[in-house]
N, C-alpha and C positions, 0 to 999 in steps of 0.2 A: 504492499501500499503507500508506499512510501517512497517507494524507487519510482510507482506512478505517478505521484502527488511534485516528487522534484524536477525528474528525467523526463512525464507525461510518457515514460515507457515500463518495461517489466525490465532491469539490467539482470542480468545473474552471471559468476564470477563461473571462468573455463582458464581449465587450464592443459587443454587438447590430450587428456587420454585413452585408450578404448582400459573398464575395467573388467574384472570377468573375478566372481565369486570365488573363495576361497570352497572346493569338494572336499571333500575326507580322499578323495583321489589323486589328488592336484595335493591337498597337505601333505601325502605318503612322498607324491611326485619327488614333490622340492624337500623332503625331511623336514616338515613344519611341526615345532610343538601346539605352536598356536591357531587357535580351527577361526580367528577370527582378521578380516581385513578385510582387503580388497586387492587381486593380482592385476596389478596396469601389464597388461599384454600387450599396447600398442600405443607409441608417444610419437604425437605429430610431429614432424621432421617443421625445425623452426617456434612453434611454440611454448607456451609458456614452461609446461614442466622439462622441453625439450633444455630449452634455455637455463632451468635452472642444473641441469642433471640426472633427473630420471630415467630412467629407463627399463625396457620390457625386463621384465620378474621380478623386478620393484615389488612389497606390498604395501602398500600405504597403511598406516596404522595407524592414523589423528590426522586428523588438519586441523591449527592453533590447538593444540592442547586436546579436541575431540577425540574419542575414537569411534574410526570406525569400524562397524560392527562387519557391512557389505558395502556391495556397490551402491544400492538405490542409497543409505544411510551416506555414503561416499560422497552419490553427486549431489544429496539433501545441503552437505554439510558445506561443498564449492561451492552451487549455487547463491549459498546468501555470502559469500564473501564480497565484496567491494572491486570490481578489476581498477586498475591500475594501483593497488595496495599490494605491501609485498605478506606473503602467508606462510608461517611456519607449517611444513607439514615432517610428518614421522615416518621414514621409508627402512624396513627390513632388506638387507638387501647380502644374500649370501652368509645369512645367521646375524649381519653384522646390524646394531639398531642406527641410525644416522638421521641427522635433520639438512632439511634443507629451505631455502627463500626460495619462492617463487612470487614473480611477479604474476599477481591475478589478472587475467585477459577478459574481453568480456567475449561470451558468449555469442559464436556468430550466428548469423539469420539464418532461418532454416530456407533452406529455397523450397519452394511451391514446382509441382509441375501443374500443367496448364492440364485442363480435360479435351484430350483431340477433337 
């Protein structure tokens, strides 16, 4: 609501990743002891996450200190971030926790396909 009042539109934060839920099978294949978070399956080249050093295979476990339980949770937490601001993301990479500062981008508009 605040975004609509100040900008006239809904502005959502975006970091340019393709997330995937952690399933028991994926947890086993990655050798994970945790069962929450979102696996980063893809990173958009030149996007905010890429510029911050996020890589496919990283597991996003927290956004601004708030735990990520699954991909829906991750997307909601990121959407609430203000584009242009820096946000602290906690990742797990090869069993080691690390923090990344990501400059949040603005979600690109959805391309509409016109009916023929």
